[in-house]
N, C-alpha and C positions, 0 to 999 in steps of 0.2 A: 762650758762649766755652768752649773746652775747658780742662780742668785742666792745670796745668803742674807738672812734677816739679822737685825741688830742683836737680838737675844743670843742667837747661835754664835755670832761673832764674839760677843762678850764672853761666852763660855770657852771659846778657843783661846782668847786672850788670857783667861785665868789658868790655862795650862802653862803659861810662861811667867806670869806675874801674879802675885797674891793681892789683887786689887780689882775693883769693879771698873770696867772700861765702858766708855761712851763713844759711839761713832761720831766722828766729826765730818769726814768726807770720804768718798770712795771714787775709785777709777776702775770699775770692774769691766771696762771695755778696752783695757790697754792691750798693746800688741803682744806682750809676753805674760806677765803675771797680773792677777787681780790684786789691786793695792788699796789698802784702807788706812786712813789716819784716825787714830783713836786717842782719847784722853783718859788717863787713869792716875788717881792719887796726885793730881796736880802736875803730871808730866804728860808729854806727847810721845806717841809711839807710832811706828809704821808696822802694819800687819799685812803679810802677803800670802796668797794662795798660789803655789807654784804651778806653772804650766806643766802638764803631764809629760810633755816631750823632753823636759829637762832631766838630766842625769844628776840625781841628788848626791850620789857618791862623788862625782866630779866636782860639784859645787862645794861640797865640804872639804875636799882635798885642796881646791884652789883657795878657799877661805883661810885654811891653815897657813898657806904660803903668804898671801898678800896681807893678811891681818898682822902677822909678825913684822913684816917689812914696814907697814904703815905705822904701827905702834913705835917702832924704833926710830922713825923719822918724823914723828909728830904730824902725820898726815891724816886728816879726818876721812872716815869711811863708815858705812853701816856696820855696827857692831852687833852681831846676832846674839840673842838671848837663848840660853838653853831652857828646855821645858822641864816639867816636874820629874821627868824620867832621865834628865841629864842629856837629852838629845837636842840638836839644833832644829830638827824638823818634827812637828807633831802631825801624825797621820789621823785624819778623821774617819768617820764611819763610811764615807763615800770613797775612801782611799786617796783623798786629796792631801797633799803635804802643805803645811803652813810653817811660816817662820815670822819672827818678830824682832824688832830692834828699835832703840830710842831714836826719835826724830832728831835730825841734826839741824839746829837753828843757825842757818847761814843764808847769805844772799845767793839767789840764782838769777843771773842777769838776763835781760832780753836785749836783742839787737835793735837798732845799731848801737855799738859800743864806742866810747871815746877812744882816742889814740892811747891814752894811758891804760885803759882797761884792756885794750887789745894787746898791748905790750905785756901787761901782767898775765894775760891769758897764755901767751906764748911761753913766758917764764914758768907758769904753772904746769904746762905740758912737759917742759923740760925737766922740772923737778919730779913730776910723777914718773917719767921714764927712768930717771936716775934711781928712784926708789924701787921701781920694778926690776932694775938691773941687779939689785941686791938680793932678790928672791933666791932662795936656796935651790929650787928645783924648777923645772918647766911646768907650767900649769897645763891641765888637761882641757882641751877645747870642748866646752859645753855645746857650742855651735860650730862644728868643724868646717861647715861650708861658708861661714861668714867671710866676706871679701873674696870668695872663690868665684871669679867671673866665669870660668869654664862651666862650673856647676849651674850658675844662674842662666847661662846661655843655653845649656842643654835642656833645662826646665822650660825656658821660653819656647824652644823649638817643639818640645813635646806638647805643651799647651796649645801652641799655634796650630799644630796638626789635628788637634782634637776639638778645638773651640767651636761653639755655635754662636758666640758673641760677635758683634759687629767688628770687623777688621779696620785697620787704619793704614792704608798704603803708604802715606807720607812718613809716618812714624817707622814703619817696618823698613822702608828704604834707608832712613837715617841710621837705623840699627845695623843694617847690612853694610852700609858704607863705612861705619866706624869699628865694627867688631874686631877685625883683624889687627888693627893698630892697638886697640885696647888690650887684646889678649897678649900682645907682644911686649907690654910694659913689664920690665924685669924688676923684681924687688928682692931685697934681703929680708927674709922672714925669720931671722934668728933671734930677734928681740922679744921681750914680753911687753904686750901692749894692752890697752884698755879695750879697744876695738869698737867702742861706741861713744866717741868723744864729742857728742853734740853738746851745745852750750848748756842745756838744761841738766846735764850730768856733772857740771863743773861748779864747785862751791867756792864762793868768794867771801872774804871778810875784810872790811876796811880797805878795799881796793886790791887785795892780793888773793891769789888762789890758795886755798888752805886744804882742799880735799876733793874727793870725787865720789859719786854714787853710781848705782846700777853697775856693779862690778862683776856681774855674772858672765859677761862677755870676755873677761880677761883670758888671754891666749897667746901662744907664740905667733908673731906676725911682724909686720913692717911698721917702724915708727913713722915713716912717711905717710902711710895710710891713716894713722892716728891724727897727724898734723893736718893732712888734707881734708879729712872728714870734719875736723873742728873748724877749719876755714870754710868749708861748704856750709856748715851750720851757722857760722857767725858772720860771714861776709857776703852772703847772697840775699838780696832784698828784692822782692817782687820780680824774681826771675833775672835780676841783673847782678853781676859779680863786681864787688868793690875790691880791686886789686891793691889799692893803697892800704885798705884795712888789713888785707892778708899779709902785706909786707910788714906791718907792725907786729903781727903775731910771729912772723918769722924772725924779726929782729929780737923780740923778746926771747924766743926759743934759743937762738944762737948765743944770746948774752950769758946764758947759764949752762948750756949743753956742751959736752965735749965733742958732740957730733956736729961739726961745722959744715957750712955750705949746703944746708938742706934745700935751699931754694933752687939749686941747680937741677934737681930731679923732680921737684914738686909740681911744676906745671902739668906734666903727663900723668902723674899719680892723681892729682886733683881732678883732671878730666876723666880718668878711669873711675874714680869714686862717684862722680856725678853720673857717668854713663851706667855704671853698675846699678845705682839706685833707680835711674830712669828705666832700665830694663826690668827691674823688679816691679816697679809700679805698673808698667805696661802689661807685663805678664799677669799681674793681679787683676787688671781691668778686663782681661779676656778669659780669666779662669773662673771656674765655678767655686773653687775653694779660695777664700779671701784671707790674706795675711794682714794687709793694711786696712785700717778703718776708712771707709768711704764717707768722708765728712759731709759731702753733698754729691748728688748724681754727677758722675764724670770727673770727680776729684782726682782719682788715681791716674787717669789718662792725661789730665791737665798737668799734673806734676811731672809725668814722664816727658811731655812735650817741652816743658820749661827746663828741666834738667838737661835734656839733650842739646839745648841751645847754649849752655853755659861753657864758655871757653876761658882759658887763663889770659890770653892776650888778644 
């Protein structure tokens, strides 16, 4: 996607709100959408240019489902604004789709978290899943391959057979040694999940979880993968897993959820989540087409090595 100048961005904002907008910050190199923070009439807004691979019809269908459930349960989420034509997405002259919503003023915490915050994080996940359970229909998967390890492994093998990049025999052996066990992890995928429960997507206020953002990934799936991915994001520091921190999240989750004893199956699901992400990072490192941002040379391969070494016990 091409870069956008502040004047053009301001004109796009005026399709949604009757006020002059000023660019505050941008993250136009994000993994999915180009995201801009703007100020207009004393309020803050988020403006996003959607990735062209996203199905806007699915996004709008899902929004209708989860926004109703979130409103009924006092759960904060990005509330889309309709444009001057009464549509949630404005299409510009380049055929790019845009959306806009008020900025949510909450805390987004950084690790490491205190025991109290970890427990609250677990409670927040449980509450979110309970709210999702009340959704009237099944959401449509905007990213149907998300958490589909078979898909990522097939893609890895395809890229491996075609790559001209430098190979890594040690990494490839670790993948070969683990893949069968990871593919055999059995999951109940009948729930509605967020599917991207990293810490930066969880909203806190006064020590409690009050909402979530980046809801485009909502889909049918396994609550264990949501919990495991949150643990991966919150309890791994410098390549080391803090099991005690993870147990606080689990305690918090089980204190509110009707789904008890989640810890029994979490170790294997957690290792599958770490393995899946490692596989994706390594595939990226040997592929000509990049999905992840290479923060510095060798970053993706370094992340893959680190994630492959993370075990529950």
